N, C-alpha and C positions, 0 to 999 in steps of 0.2 A: 503493500500499500504506499504510496506516494506520502512524504512527511508533512506532517502539518506544517499550516504558513499563515501569516499575516496579511492580508491582500487588501489592495486597494482597487478601486474600479473607475476609467474615464477616459477621455480622451486626450486629455492635457495637451491641449495645442496650444504650443506658445511656452508652457510649464511657467508659467506669470505666479505673481507671489501668491495668490490663493491657491494655485496647483503644489507650490513648494512649501506651503503650511500645511496641507494635506500630506504630501510626503514627508516630509519633517515628521511629524507625527506617525505615520507608519515605520520610519526608522527608527522613531521613541520605541514604540510599542514591540518591535522585532527583539529589539534587543532586551528590553525588559524582560518578555516571555522567551528569550531565548530560543526566538524561531524565525527560519528564516522567511524576508519579506518578498511580495509578490505583487507586480503592478500590471494589473489585466488590461489593456490598453487597445480602445477600440481605434482602428488603423485608417477611418473614415467618419466624421461625428454623426452620432445617430440621424439629428436632428434631418440631414440631407435624406432619409428614407422617407420621410411626412409629405403629405401633399402640399402644406402647406412652406415647406421648407427646401429653398434654394442650397444644393451642395457650398457652403463657405469657402471662398480662400484661405488655405493654411497661414499660420503665421513661421512654420519651420517644417523643412523637409522632415520625413520620417525617420529618418538614420540621425538627422540633429537631435530631434525631439528623443527619440530613445537614448540619445547618448546623455542630455540632461536627466531622463527619468533613473538614467542607471548610477545618477550619483546617490540616489535616495534607495532604491530597489534589488534587492539580488538578483530577481530573475523579472522577465520582462517576456509577457504572454502576449502577441497580437491577438486582438480578436477581432471577427467581421460580425457587424450588426446584422446583415441580410441572412446570414445564418442563424442567428439568435430573436429577429424579433417576432417570430411566432410566440417562444415561449410565454407562458404564463409567469406569474413574476413568482410562485412560488416553483414551478418547473425551471426558473433559472438558478432559484436559491439551490433546488436540491440535482439538479444535475451539472453547474457550471460552480458556483461558491463553493459546495461542500464535494459533489460527486467527483469533477474535474480537478478542481485546485485544492480540496481540503483544507478549508479556511478556519481556522480557529478564532479568529477575531478580523472586523473587517473594519475599515479606517476609511471612511467614507465623507464626502461632502453635504452638508445638509439638504442641498436641492436635487440631491440626485435622485433619478427616477429610472426604471427599469422594467421587464416584461413587456409583454404584448399590449400596446397603445399605452405604452408609459403609466400605467396601472400600479406599478410597485415602488415605493417610496422609502422612506427612513422610518416611518410606523410599521412598515409591512416585514423589513427585515429585522426591527425589534422584534415584533409580533413572532416571528417564526423561528425567534434564534434560540431557544428552550429546545424547540423540538428537533433542529436540527444540529445544534451543540457548538455555536461562535458567539462572541460577543461584538457588539456593537460600539464602535465609536466614532460619533458624528463630530463633524469638523464644521461649525459657523462659518459662513462667509468671512472674509477680507475685506472689509472698508478702508477707501483710500479718497481721501475728500468729498468723503461722506457720499461716496457711491462704491457700490459692491463689485468686485475686480471680476472682471469675466472675460473670455475670449473674446465673446460679439462685442464687447465695449471697446475691447482695445484696436480691435479691428476698424470698429468707425472712426477712432479717433486715428489711427496710422491711413486710411484713407481718405480723411480732411488733413493729412500734414501735420495734425498736431503731435510732435515726436516728443515734446517734454514731457505730458500728459501720459503718450504711452507707456513711456520709459519709468514712471512712478510706477505703473501698473504690472509693469513686467518684472521692475526688478532687477533690469538690463536695459541698454541700447536695442531699437529693433534690428534687426539682423539679415542680410539677405546673403545667398550663397548663390556662384553664377561661375560658366566657364567662360573664360576669355575666347570671343570668336573675333572672325574676320570681318571689319567693316568695311564702309567707304572712305575713310580717311578724313570726312570734311574736319574733324577737330583738327588733325595734323596739318591740315591748309590753312586753319585759323591760326596758328600758333599755339593749339592748346590740344595735342593728341589725346585721347580717350582708348579706355578698355572696354569695347564692347561686352558687356555680361548676358550670356545666354541664363534666363531666369524659368524655371520649371512653371510651365501654364498654372498650375494649383496653389503657387503659393502670391499673398497677398502684395499688391506694390504700393507704395503712398501715393498719393495727389502726385500730380506733373510738377515738377518746379525742379529749382536747384539746391542740394543739399548737402552741409557740413558731413562728412566721412570720413573713418578711418578705415582701413583696409588690411589684412593680414597677407604681405608679400611675399614671396621668395626668402621665406623663414623670419619677414621680421616685418613689423608695423609701420604702417604711413598715411599718411595725412592727405584727404584730397576733396575733391567735389562731387558729387553724384549727380549726374543729371536724369530724371524720369520723363516720357515726355513722345511726344510724337514729331518734334522739329520740325515746329511749323514755320520757323523764318528760312528751311530752307527747303518747301516743299514734303515734309515728309507725311507720313499717314500711319505707317506703323511706330507701335509702343516701343520705345527703346529704353533700355538703362546703360548708361555709359557712365567710366568714373576716369575723371582727370587726376592722376597724382600731382601734387605740388612739387616735389623731388621725383625727376624721371627715374624710374628703375634701373637698374644695369642688367638685366636681364629680360629676353624676348617673354612675354606674358602668352600668347597665342597656347591656348590647349589648357591653361591652369585654372585650378577653382578658386576662387578668390571667396574668402569672406569680409564682408562689409559691414561697417557695425555706423548706423544712420544717427548722427549726432543732435541735428536741429535741422530745423528748414529757412533755408536764406531768402529766396522768394519764389514766387509760382512761377508758371512757365508764362510764356507770354510771346507774341509775334515780332519781330524787330523790321524796321523796312529794308535796311540791306545790311551784307556782311559785314561791313564796315562798323558799323554800330553794335552788332552783335559782338564781334570781336572786342569792342571796348567793353560791354556791359560784360564778358567774362572776365575780361583784366580786373574789373572792380570786383566782382564776384571772390577773385584769387585773392587780391588783397585785403577782402573783409573776412575771408577763411584763414588767412595767415594771421587775423588778430583774436579771430572767436576762436582756434584752436587751443590757445593756451588758458584755456578755461576747462580743457577735459584731459584726462589722464595720458600719458604718452604712451601706455602699454597697456591696452585693454584687455577685461579677461577673454581669452580667445574660447569661443565653442567648441569647435568641430577640431579640438587637435591635443 
């Protein structure tokens, strides 16, 4: 029989400060009971499977999300909600929580819902605990600036370019991971070469504009400007994500995977009447970036390393 475990369940998209509180409690309970901890993690948010829900863009790629969860949990078990959605709340407890995972304790957020039609909740877990032999540790929501921390709220803030507010809720800067691909070199022609990043389609991008950023490049941190937009000043239509480094790298970046921390929004995207005016504005952006970067640590915490 599989060894007993201390269990938590969720999507944990972003692994924000609310998630961190749950996962920290999981680790504490695991140590107190001297049992391994398990995170049962939905690969896709369950709300994506309900008629009223659109699949939300994700805050982190799955591999990075698992790496962050792994800082707290001994074991991560990926879960597919599509294979579980027809289970009643009690069947989910009997088959998954106890049958598959052999949970002796369940650490969960107070708002957790489960089972067919999302009919199960914390009270359901507590009511069935004596029958199935586990204990329930409910973790209340974390509130910051009088708002409950949630992935939905963080997505809304990032989509609006409110990076500072999103950072407070995440407990870290918003992050993008992208492979450097060949571009059309318009930035180079303007005197400000950029690394064009291929970001996975399911990842949420901030609102269009220019952002102060730090990227892990060739084994070290580099400061830069991150542009997100369609490049309307040069007749662009495709959404692009381009990084200009304030100090040119000493190595070719094509094919490299960059970890980019978004620090703050400097301005929104807009159309410039000429390339000369665009070039002048980029110059002003660079000067502002050199001033603003002084307020940030030179070596932020690397996530995917």
